[in-house]
Kinemage of the C-alpha trace (Angstrom):
@kinemage 1
@onewidth
@group {chain A} dominant
@subgroup {mainchain}
@vectorlist {calphas} color= white
{ca met a 1} P 255.513 178.345 121.463
{ca ser a 2} L 257.878 177.310 119.202
{ca lys a 3} L 257.526 176.553 115.755
{ca asp a 4} L 260.962 174.471 115.688
{ca arg a 5} L 259.449 171.291 117.583
{ca pro a 6} L 261.295 168.361 115.197
{ca pro a 7} L 258.050 166.051 113.184
{ca leu a 8} L 257.158 163.019 115.389
{ca leu a 9} L 258.320 159.982 113.372
{ca ile a 10} L 256.001 157.047 113.874
{ca gly a 11} L 255.933 153.926 111.657
{ca gly a 12} L 258.080 155.372 108.968
{ca gln a 13} L 255.736 158.572 108.395
{ca glu a 14} L 256.979 161.927 109.748
{ca ile a 15} L 254.048 164.154 110.961
{ca ala a 16} L 254.964 168.155 111.511
{ca ala a 17} L 254.298 169.962 114.656
{ca gly a 18} L 251.089 171.671 115.268
{ca thr a 19} L 249.437 168.837 112.737
{ca arg a 20} L 247.389 165.544 112.837
{ca arg a 21} L 247.037 162.676 110.217
{ca thr a 22} L 245.946 158.869 110.475
{ca leu a 23} L 248.911 156.271 109.767
{ca glu a 24} L 247.733 153.257 108.637
{ca val a 25} L 249.756 150.789 109.210
{ca pro a 26} L 250.013 147.479 106.901
{ca leu a 27} L 248.976 144.394 109.081
{ca pro a 28} L 248.793 140.121 107.884
{ca leu a 29} L 245.836 140.234 105.057
{ca leu a 30} L 243.036 138.114 105.516
{ca tyr a 31} L 243.078 134.685 103.877
{ca thr a 32} L 241.133 136.156 100.908
{ca his a 33} L 243.792 138.395 100.034
{ca thr a 34} L 241.910 141.380 101.355
{ca pro a 35} L 244.194 144.089 103.194
{ca val a 36} L 244.210 144.461 107.035
{ca val a 37} L 245.652 148.142 108.184
{ca leu a 38} L 246.303 149.657 111.943
{ca ser a 39} L 244.502 152.460 112.001
{ca thr a 40} L 246.078 155.051 113.962
{ca his a 41} L 245.279 158.734 114.168
{ca val a 42} L 248.400 161.187 115.603
{ca val a 43} L 247.869 164.907 116.557
{ca his a 44} L 251.416 166.151 117.297
{ca gly a 45} L 251.256 169.276 119.467
{ca gln a 46} L 253.111 172.596 118.871
{ca arg a 47} L 254.828 172.171 121.995
{ca asp a 48} L 257.235 169.903 123.737
{ca gly a 49} L 255.266 167.248 126.007
{ca pro a 50} L 254.584 163.532 127.047
{ca arg a 51} L 253.515 161.180 124.009
{ca leu a 52} L 250.541 159.614 125.762
{ca phe a 53} L 248.824 156.703 122.883
{ca val a 54} L 245.205 155.822 124.286
{ca ser a 55} L 244.067 152.280 122.526
{ca ala a 56} L 240.777 149.839 122.473
{ca ala a 57} L 239.756 146.600 121.089
{ca ile a 58} L 242.383 144.746 121.833
{ca his a 59} L 239.491 142.523 122.651
{ca gly a 60} L 237.872 142.417 119.101
{ca asp a 61} L 234.429 142.884 120.749
{ca glu a 62} L 234.886 145.746 123.649
{ca ile a 63} L 233.674 148.813 121.864
{ca asn a 64} L 232.895 151.319 124.002
{ca gly a 65} L 236.081 152.216 123.701
{ca val a 66} L 236.006 152.644 120.300
{ca glu a 67} L 233.578 155.910 120.727
{ca ile a 68} L 235.255 156.861 124.233
{ca ile a 69} L 238.160 157.612 121.238
{ca arg a 70} L 236.167 159.132 118.782
{ca arg a 71} L 234.919 161.673 121.221
{ca leu a 72} L 237.934 162.315 122.359
{ca leu a 73} L 239.444 163.004 118.850
{ca arg a 74} L 236.775 165.860 118.465
{ca met a 75} L 237.301 167.539 121.578
{ca pro a 76} L 238.367 171.039 120.486
{ca gly a 77} L 240.831 171.306 123.396
{ca leu a 78} L 243.547 169.068 121.721
{ca arg a 79} L 244.108 172.307 119.554
{ca his a 80} L 246.408 173.373 122.913
{ca leu a 81} L 247.832 169.940 122.932
{ca arg a 82} L 251.404 169.885 124.738
{ca gly a 83} L 253.121 166.798 123.023
{ca ser a 84} L 251.472 164.127 121.678
{ca leu a 85} L 248.447 162.033 121.385
{ca ile a 86} L 248.656 158.758 119.784
{ca ala a 87} L 245.278 157.230 119.227
{ca val a 88} L 244.559 153.511 118.050
{ca pro a 89} L 240.405 153.017 118.416
{ca val a 90} L 240.778 148.914 116.446
{ca val a 91} L 244.057 147.178 117.662
{ca asn a 92} L 242.468 143.472 117.221
{ca val a 93} L 241.092 144.450 113.476
{ca tyr a 94} L 240.371 140.880 113.164
{ca gly a 95} L 238.252 139.968 115.849
{ca phe a 96} L 236.368 143.365 115.350
{ca val a 97} L 234.928 142.313 112.151
{ca arg a 98} L 234.024 139.118 113.775
{ca gln a 99} L 232.464 140.911 116.895
{ca ser a 100} L 234.543 138.275 118.451
{ca arg a 101} L 236.927 139.181 121.590
{ca tyr a 102} L 239.726 136.961 119.995
{ca leu a 103} L 241.889 136.622 116.763
{ca pro a 104} L 240.666 134.156 114.150
{ca asp a 105} L 242.652 130.952 116.165
{ca arg a 106} L 241.212 131.580 119.159
{ca arg a 107} L 243.627 133.444 121.076
{ca asp a 108} L 243.522 136.060 122.978
{ca leu a 109} L 245.547 139.273 122.067
{ca asn a 110} L 245.945 140.321 125.422
{ca arg a 111} L 247.979 137.414 126.401
{ca thr a 112} L 250.358 137.404 122.934
{ca phe a 113} L 252.621 140.688 123.415
{ca pro a 114} L 255.384 141.399 123.069
{ca gly a 115} L 254.399 139.453 120.214
{ca ser a 116} L 257.101 139.205 117.173
{ca asp a 117} L 257.721 139.248 113.747
{ca thr a 118} L 257.565 135.408 113.021
{ca gly a 119} L 255.133 134.041 115.654
{ca ser a 120} L 251.567 133.374 115.269
{ca leu a 121} L 248.863 136.281 113.902
{ca ala a 122} L 248.282 137.346 117.097
{ca ala a 123} L 252.350 137.245 117.672
{ca arg a 124} L 252.321 139.764 114.353
{ca leu a 125} L 249.620 141.998 115.512
{ca ala a 126} L 250.882 142.506 119.177
{ca his a 127} L 254.608 142.689 117.543
{ca ala a 128} L 253.314 145.692 115.629
{ca phe a 129} L 251.588 147.272 117.960
{ca met a 130} L 254.637 148.000 120.122
{ca gln a 131} L 256.752 148.946 117.324
{ca val a 132} L 254.965 151.856 115.813
{ca val a 133} L 252.832 152.946 119.040
{ca val a 134} L 254.146 151.965 122.239
{ca ala a 135} L 257.873 152.353 121.652
{ca ser a 136} L 256.693 155.849 120.483
{ca ser a 137} L 254.963 156.779 123.506
{ca thr a 138} L 256.689 158.166 126.835
{ca his a 139} L 252.340 156.869 128.615
{ca gly a 140} L 249.586 155.040 127.691
{ca ile a 141} L 245.533 154.640 128.434
{ca asp a 142} L 244.137 151.122 127.128
{ca leu a 143} L 240.074 150.726 127.464
{ca his a 144} L 238.629 147.955 128.241
{ca thr a 145} L 234.887 146.395 129.224
{ca gly a 146} L 233.513 143.462 130.639
{ca ala a 147} L 233.420 139.948 128.838
{ca glu a 148} L 230.530 139.173 126.832
{ca his a 149} L 227.062 138.959 129.182
{ca arg a 150} L 229.302 140.473 132.069
{ca asp a 151} L 229.565 144.527 132.976
{ca asn a 152} L 231.946 145.788 135.029
{ca leu a 153} L 231.631 148.979 137.226
{ca pro a 154} L 233.514 152.131 135.446
{ca gln a 155} L 237.639 151.457 137.227
{ca val a 156} L 240.772 151.932 136.645
{ca arg a 157} L 243.387 149.012 136.976
{ca ala a 158} L 247.446 149.148 137.216
{ca ala a 159} L 250.077 148.020 138.806
{ca phe a 160} L 251.641 151.404 140.894
{ca lys a 161} L 253.655 152.154 143.864
{ca ala a 162} L 253.289 155.616 146.168
{ca gly a 163} L 254.149 158.617 143.936
{ca asp a 164} L 254.972 156.700 140.376
{ca ala a 165} L 253.571 157.746 136.814
{ca ala a 166} L 250.708 155.248 137.622
{ca glu a 167} L 249.524 156.209 140.298
{ca arg a 168} L 249.258 159.512 139.651
{ca met a 169} L 247.296 158.825 136.178
{ca val a 170} L 245.098 156.252 138.146
{ca his a 171} L 244.379 159.202 140.053
{ca ala a 172} L 244.030 161.697 137.724
{ca phe a 173} L 241.720 159.536 135.671
{ca gly a 174} L 238.649 159.956 138.110
{ca ala a 175} L 236.799 156.573 138.224
{ca pro a 176} L 234.610 155.991 141.763
{ca val a 177} L 236.983 152.550 141.690
{ca ile a 178} L 240.964 151.666 141.234
{ca leu a 179} L 242.001 148.390 141.440
{ca asn a 180} L 246.173 147.924 142.757
{ca ala a 181} L 246.536 144.845 140.001
{ca glu a 182} L 249.165 142.782 139.398
{ca ile a 183} L 250.280 142.761 135.696
{ca arg a 184} L 249.286 139.746 134.180
{ca asp a 185} L 251.910 137.630 131.600
{ca gly a 186} L 251.767 138.483 127.875
{ca ser a 187} L 249.973 141.772 128.767
{ca leu a 188} L 250.266 144.776 127.038
{ca arg a 189} L 251.062 146.516 130.211
{ca glu a 190} L 253.286 143.604 131.208
{ca ala a 191} L 255.248 144.231 127.934
{ca ala a 192} L 255.317 148.329 128.118
{ca ala a 193} L 256.261 148.230 131.134
{ca ala a 194} L 259.168 146.392 130.524
{ca ile a 195} L 260.439 149.038 127.925
{ca gly a 196} L 259.593 151.961 130.634
{ca val a 197} L 256.185 152.821 129.280
{ca pro a 198} L 253.524 153.115 132.320
{ca val a 199} L 250.118 152.153 130.891
{ca ile a 200} L 246.679 152.306 133.040
{ca val a 201} L 243.526 149.909 132.438
{ca tyr a 202} L 240.181 151.687 131.888
{ca glu a 203} L 236.965 149.129 132.428
{ca gly a 204} L 233.459 150.002 131.972
{ca gly a 205} L 230.029 148.312 130.559
{ca glu a 206} L 229.279 144.984 128.385
{ca ala a 207} L 230.947 143.681 125.166
{ca leu a 208} L 228.879 144.824 122.084
{ca arg a 209} L 226.668 147.119 124.098
{ca phe a 210} L 227.750 151.031 124.162
{ca asp a 211} L 227.046 152.220 127.290
{ca glu a 212} L 226.637 156.525 127.685
{ca leu a 213} L 228.138 156.522 131.415
{ca val a 214} L 231.228 154.652 130.596
{ca ile a 215} L 232.040 156.206 127.414
{ca arg a 216} L 231.314 159.946 129.097
{ca ala a 217} L 233.149 158.991 132.266
{ca gly a 218} L 236.252 157.341 130.156
{ca val a 219} L 236.232 160.797 127.939
{ca arg a 220} L 236.492 162.820 131.019
{ca gly a 221} L 239.576 160.485 132.522
{ca ile a 222} L 241.457 160.831 129.950
{ca leu a 223} L 241.283 163.982 129.441
{ca gly a 224} L 241.866 164.286 133.131
{ca val a 225} L 244.926 162.014 132.585
{ca met a 226} L 246.326 164.657 130.386
{ca arg a 227} L 246.106 168.210 132.050
{ca ala a 228} L 247.556 165.762 134.953
{ca leu a 229} L 250.906 165.238 132.187
{ca gly a 230} L 250.506 168.335 131.478
{ca met a 231} L 249.406 168.067 128.098
{ca leu a 232} L 246.782 169.917 128.583
{ca pro a 233} L 245.353 172.790 129.977
{ca thr a 234} L 244.066 173.006 133.647
{ca leu a 235} L 240.275 173.559 134.805
{ca arg a 236} L 239.336 176.684 135.536
{ca ala a 237} L 238.975 176.811 140.014
{ca gln a 238} L 235.088 176.855 139.648
{ca arg a 239} L 234.889 173.721 137.801
{ca gly a 240} L 237.239 171.621 139.907
{ca gly a 241} L 234.233 171.372 141.810
{ca ser a 242} L 233.003 167.965 140.086
{ca arg a 243} L 235.925 166.256 140.799
{ca ile a 244} L 235.579 162.637 141.771
{ca glu a 245} L 237.545 161.459 144.606
{ca ser a 246} L 238.550 158.344 143.490
{ca val a 247} L 238.964 154.714 146.217
{ca val a 248} L 241.949 152.259 145.970
{ca ala a 249} L 240.303 149.064 146.820
{ca arg a 250} L 242.260 146.344 149.053
{ca ser a 251} L 241.484 143.502 146.846
{ca ser a 252} L 238.472 141.664 144.693
{ca leu a 253} L 237.479 138.678 144.461
{ca trp a 254} L 234.699 136.781 141.978
{ca val a 255} L 231.737 135.056 143.905
{ca arg a 256} L 230.731 131.854 142.182
{ca ala a 257} L 227.430 130.060 140.999
{ca pro a 258} L 226.601 127.367 143.636
{ca gln a 259} L 225.027 125.462 141.087
{ca ser a 260} L 223.600 125.593 138.096
{ca gly a 261} L 220.310 126.935 137.013
{ca ile a 262} L 218.060 130.570 135.678
{ca leu a 263} L 219.843 133.331 138.571
{ca arg a 264} L 217.662 135.910 139.784
{ca ala a 265} L 220.371 138.576 140.927
{ca val a 266} L 218.608 140.923 143.550
{ca val a 267} L 221.741 142.982 144.299
{ca pro a 268} L 222.643 145.304 141.229
{ca leu a 269} L 226.062 147.131 139.979
{ca gly a 270} L 227.642 149.467 142.686
{ca ala a 271} L 226.002 148.174 145.538
{ca arg a 272} L 227.464 147.933 148.524
{ca val a 273} L 227.113 144.529 150.037
{ca gln a 274} L 227.935 143.210 153.277
{ca arg a 275} L 229.069 139.644 154.068
{ca asn a 276} L 226.613 137.281 153.903
{ca glu a 277} L 224.374 139.283 152.572
{ca arg a 278} L 222.159 137.599 149.622
{ca leu a 279} L 223.262 138.401 146.116
{ca gly a 280} L 220.991 136.528 143.980
{ca leu a 281} L 218.762 132.938 144.130
{ca ile a 282} L 219.793 130.160 141.624
{ca ala a 283} L 216.831 127.347 140.712
{ca asp a 284} L 215.981 125.143 138.091
{ca pro a 285} L 213.301 125.978 135.982
{ca leu a 286} L 210.997 124.482 137.832
{ca gly a 287} L 211.716 125.827 141.103
{ca glu a 288} L 212.354 123.166 142.477
{ca arg a 289} L 215.700 123.491 143.774
{ca glu a 290} L 216.714 126.766 144.956
{ca glu a 291} L 220.025 127.909 146.243
{ca pro a 292} L 221.450 131.511 147.476
{ca val a 293} L 224.343 133.134 146.074
{ca met a 294} L 225.812 134.829 149.116
{ca ala a 295} L 228.794 137.674 149.771
{ca pro a 296} L 231.440 136.013 150.866
{ca val a 297} L 233.125 139.401 151.965
{ca ser a 298} L 232.202 143.265 152.543
{ca gly a 299} L 232.671 145.733 149.105
{ca val a 300} L 231.166 147.242 146.434
{ca val a 301} L 230.039 145.249 143.620
{ca ile a 302} L 232.035 146.019 140.583
{ca gly a 303} L 231.151 143.534 138.238
{ca lys a 304} L 228.311 141.103 137.361
{ca val a 305} L 226.791 138.819 135.061
{ca asn a 306} L 224.145 139.181 132.680
{ca leu a 307} L 222.893 136.233 131.525
{ca pro a 308} L 220.454 134.583 133.933
{ca leu a 309} L 221.467 131.161 132.812
{ca val a 310} L 224.168 129.742 134.973
{ca asn a 311} L 227.048 127.151 135.060
{ca glu a 312} L 227.577 125.421 138.560
{ca gly a 313} L 231.156 127.254 139.262
{ca glu a 314} L 230.788 130.521 136.779
{ca ala a 315} L 231.878 133.840 138.246
{ca leu a 316} L 228.772 135.766 139.235
{ca tyr a 317} L 229.750 139.123 141.659
{ca his a 318} L 233.044 140.857 141.370
{ca ile a 319} L 233.355 142.498 144.746
{ca ala a 320} L 236.020 144.747 145.486
{ca arg a 321} L 236.795 145.116 149.357
{ca phe a 322} L 237.963 148.142 150.989
{ca gly a 323} L 239.266 149.573 154.106
{ca glu a 324} L 236.517 151.988 154.154
{ca pro a 325} L 233.397 150.995 152.441
{ca asp a 326} L 231.396 153.890 153.328
{ca ser a 327} L 233.447 155.851 151.494
{ca ala a 328} L 233.884 153.638 147.852
{ca ala a 329} L 229.999 153.883 148.268
{ca glu a 330} L 230.223 157.819 148.437
{ca ala a 331} L 232.559 157.475 145.857
{ca val a 332} L 229.952 155.642 143.387
{ca glu a 333} L 227.311 157.205 144.053
{ca gln a 334} L 229.325 160.321 143.444
{ca phe a 335} L 230.293 159.240 140.452
{ca gln a 336} L 226.909 158.100 138.740
{ca ser a 337} L 225.439 161.420 140.081
{ca ala a 338} L 228.264 163.306 138.255
{ca ile a 339} L 228.447 162.029 135.091
{ca arg a 340} L 224.857 161.102 134.238
{ca pro a 341} L 223.727 163.380 130.381
{ca glu a 342} L 222.030 165.853 132.828
{ca ser a 343} L 224.247 166.885 135.293
{ca asp a 344} L 227.668 166.330 133.539
{ca thr a 345} L 229.583 169.788 133.850
{ca met a 346} L 231.890 168.358 130.736
{ca pro a 347} L 228.413 167.074 128.107
{ca pro a 348} L 229.651 166.222 124.972
{ca ser a 349} L 228.413 168.248 121.885
{ca glu a 350} L 226.141 165.557 120.375
{ca pro a 351} L 222.855 163.976 121.948
{ca pro a 352} L 224.135 160.782 124.125
{ca ile a 353} L 223.433 157.762 122.770
{ca ser a 354} L 220.267 155.695 124.229
């Protein structure tokens, strides 16, 4: 252990080796002239290693990640950290205080990267995050949930090739489903990749709702990535038996409503479905016109709508396709069993959220 490790310079401030500190990066004021800051907590280990950022609430209504980061920062194992952890629990501060996915001008922050210091409010926020957080990192994990009234099975997404850093990270995370997803224009993943920082995305749960299983899986997954990167000691051999084997999806698609009406869903999140299997029924309030929602492909349901009031063409079920559907279904069942509070081998030091 070297005591001569230089301090980490981030946002114009120095964090000494072996210490942790919360930085408040100034952002544009509210129109009430109220100050707004990007709160960034930095843990700078005493030994060299990767610099990992973990971010949440790029969409302001996606709050599971906020709780994941809170629990992560309380983990006692961080005292053995190699490298640096840069944690930003609320990126889209403007949307978060309004409980909104978007910024006040209705822009999607995750379509605005890398941003600009002379552009829109979203562009300026994206620019600040890139300059202070991403540029100071070597790897990243971005935490998301489904949109409002949509629930996602815990899954990780990245654009990766065999043997690259992103592939190692998604497998180390240990979610049951991996999507090798194309990078979208204007996304954080695209902007980070352009400067050589691999970023994976964790999706799970629903906007504006806490989900204990999703939160536990998120904390556990981040720790798994940190161990794979050499930032934390590996688990003892006897605790390795609970490792979850992830399955990579070949592709995925959304099943859309064939008509407007009230949806009666019959297939739950995480279920294996067969092609032409009935997923639900849509009827008018009197039940005079009813139409089934059918699965166009075989696979596993990794996302679904929770609000039963639907319009024609609305996305209802997200189905991931696998080369071996049985293996995927088993991975989901193993994951759900391992992460439950009563069976989790890495329980938190506080009661689960009910």
